[in-house]
N, C-alpha and C positions, 0 to 999 in steps of 0.2 A: 543539324545533328549535334547532340551533346557528347563531348568526348573528354577522356580524363587521361592522363599519363599516371601510371604506378611506376615509381621507380624501386627497383628490387635491390635490396641491400642485407647484407650479413654483419655489416660493419660501416662506419663511415669515417671519412677522412676530409681536412679541408679542401682537397680537390673534388670529391664527390659532392659536398655540400656546395660548392662553387657551380657546378655542373647542374644541380637541382636549381638553384637560384637562377641560372641562365634560363632554364626551362620555363621557370615562373615567369620572367619577363619577356620571353622571345617566342614562346611555342602557341601562344593565344588559347591555350587549354588549362583546365584546372590540373594542378600537379600535386601529388601526395607521395610521400615514402611508404614502401611495405617493408617492414623490418622483420627479419626472423629473430624473435627474441625468446625462443625456446631455453637459451643458456644464460642470457643477459640483457639487460634493458639497454638499448640504442639511444643515446642523446642527439638529437637533430638539431637542437638550438631553437630559441624562441622565434615564434612566427612560421616554422614550418610544420606542416600538416604530417601526422604519422598514423599509419594503422599498424598495430602489432599483430604478428602471427607467431603461434606457438604450436608444439606438437598437441597440446590439451585442445587448441581450437580445432585443428584438423580433427581429432578424434571426436569431438562434441558434433562435427558436422557429418559424422559417418565415415570418415576418411581414414585409410590405412596410411600410417606415417612411420615409414623406417627411420632408423636413427640419423640417416643423412638425408632426410625429406626436404630440408632447406636448400640444399644443393641440388637433389635430383628432380624436385618437381616444383619447377617455376610456376606451372598452373594452380598450385596452391594459393601463390601471391595474388592470382587474379581472383580466385575465389574470395579471398580477404577482402579485396576491393569490391567485389559484388556486394558481399554481405554488408560490409560497411555502408557502401554508397552505391544503393541499387538503381538510381535513377538515369543513368547514362546510357546512351545508344552505343557507344564503342569505348573500349578499353585498351589503352596502349599500355605494354609491360616492356619496361626498358632497365636493363641491368646497369648498375652504377659505374661500369667500367666501359660502357658505350659512350662515344662522342660524336655528336652532330656537327661537323667541322664547317660550319656555315655562319654567316653574321645573325640571321634569325632562324630559329628552328622550326617555325611556322612554314618556311619555304617548303620544307619536307612534310610535314603533317597536312598542310592545306591540299597538297596534291591529291589527297586520298578522301576528303570530305564529301564529295559526291558520290564515291564508290559504294556500292551495296554489297560488297563482299564480305563474308563471315569471318575469314580468317586470312590476314594480311602477314607475309613473311618475306625474307631472304632464304634463297637457297632451297627451295623446296624441292623433294624429289620422291619418288617410288623406290623403297629399299627392294634389292634384289636378294638380301640374305647376308651380304657382306659386310654390312653396317653393324658397328659394335652394339648399338640398342636394337638390332632388329628382334633379336630372340625373346627377350621379355615380353614385348607386344605380340609375337607371334603365338604366344600361348591363347591369346584371346581373339586374333583375327589372322586369316591368312595374308591380308593385303596391309602391308606396313607402309606408311608414309612418314617423311622426315622433313625437318627443316633445321635452322639455326634459331633458337630461342631467345637470344639476347635482346632482340627487339622484334616486338610482334603487336599487331592490332587484332581484336576480336570484337565480333558483335556481341550485344547482350544476349540475344536468343540463342547464339553459339556458346557462349561462355555458361549459360544456364544449363544448356544440353550436356555439356561436358562434367559439369559438376554432378549432375544426375548420373551419368554413366561412370564418373569415378567412384561414386559411392556404391553403384551396383558392382563394380570390379572389386571394390574393397570387401563385399560380402561374399565374392566368389573366389578371391584368390587362393585361399587355403585348400579349397576343392579342387581348383584347375591346375596350379603350378606346383610341381615337386618340391617338397621341403628342402631338398638339397640342392636346388638349382642356384648357380653362383650369383645370378642376378635377377631376382625373383618380381621386382616391380618395375613397370615400364616409367621410362623418364617422360619429362615434360613433352619434348617435342614428337616422340613416336606415339604418345598416346593422343594428344590434341589433333594432330595432323591425321593420323588414322581414323580415329572417331568421327572426326567432321567430314573429311573426304568420303569416307565409307557410308556416309549416311546423307549424301546429296547437299552438303553446304559448300558455299563457293569459295574457292581460294584466290587470291591475288598475289603475284610476285611484286614486291616492292620495288623492283626495277622495271615493273610493266607499265609505267605510267607515262612513258616517253622520255622520263629522265633517269639515267643511271646514278644511284646513289651509292653503291657498294659494288666491290668486286671480290672474287674468292681471296684475294690478297689483303684487301681492306677490312673485310668483315669475316672473321674466321674464328676458329679456336686454336690454342696453342700458342705461337710466338706472339709476344706482348708488343705493342707499339708505345713509343715513347711519347708521354704529354708533352715534354718540353720540346720534341722534334715536331710536333703539330703545331705548337705555338709559333715556333720560329718559321715554320713553312708558310703559315697563313691560311686563310679560308679557301677550300677548294670545293666546297657543297659537295663533300662524300661523308659517309659514315663509316667509323671504324670501331674495332673491336677485336680484342682487348686492348684497352689502353690503361697504362698505369705509370706512377710517377714515384722516383726516389726508391724507397725500401720495398714497397710493394711490387715495383717494376722488377727489381733484383730478385726477389722472391719468385716470382712468376717466370722469369727468364732462366733462373737456375733449374726450377722444376722441368720447364719445357726441354731444356738442354739435356737433362738427365735423362727424361723419358724418351728423347729422339735418340740417344745414344744408345739406349738399351736395346736397340732394334739391331744392332751389330751392322752398321752400315759400312760400305766400302769408303775408301778414301776419297773417291770422286764422288759419291753420293752425299757424303758430309760437306764437301766443298759447294755442292749445288743448294744445300739447305742453308748453310750458314753463310749468307752473303755480306758485303760489306755495309749494306744498310744496317743490318743487325748490330755489327759491331760498332757503327757510329752512333746508333741511338743507345746502345750500351754504355758507351762512353759519356753520354749525356746524362744518364741517370745514375751511374753506379760511381763508387770509389774506385782510385786507381787500383788497389788492392782486390776489390771485388771483380774488376775487369779482368785482372790477371788469373784470378782463381777460376773464372767461367772460361777465359781462354785455355787454361792448363786443362780443364775436363775435355775440351773439344780436342785439343792439340794430342793428348794422350791416348784418345780414341783412334788415333790414326797410326799408332806405333805398333 
């Protein structure tokens, strides 16, 4: 089976470049950046392969591209890989803030080489309507499925099917979805999972190989994990997301704290969410002033 890893980015940092280089050395697969270059060119350095993706590219393929498509539609990065490099059997999409905390990342990827699954994900589930991204997809199908799209594997045939269906959806969205709908366009995981599972494609949970690679705590959305903390901890053969360092960590942590506190939680709930590990990792990535500012946000919410 020929496999390729597409690293999805909107910007690069030295840490993201190091992650890419580690995949090149230790994954046993071809590795290519797919860069959202709608607004600016992203320099990935000499010797690293890059595929550019822009809103114009999406439109040329017949895809509807909302202004935030680069954030909303991770599947478009997969289509860019398919268009540029069509000769692979499986395409892995990995976001730049994922970390495979293992000595050699092929330890993870090799587990699935023999699998004939069409879509491989963490945390797949069928939505009951309460999921945030349920309703945009529910305009197109009553059976909405989901996963966490930060790391997925997809077969060539499934990816080609998704592209065909996204084009068809792009042609029908103006007719089907009310123009005043707050979220009109399905995001990546709701679209890919629903389209594939509702059409007989085979799904495999990435924890279903007999080895647990991620938990709800290690691989999630929201609270960032510290890259420095993972480096100090050492290899544990687990996969983490989102992982950030320095200013990027502080920015992500601040946004997560503000979003969490906007829910008007009780003092007990706040204590349960903001546990000691968060404060320890914050201290590893932020300046003392930044630590104080974030602690003040949390402290003031309990008054």
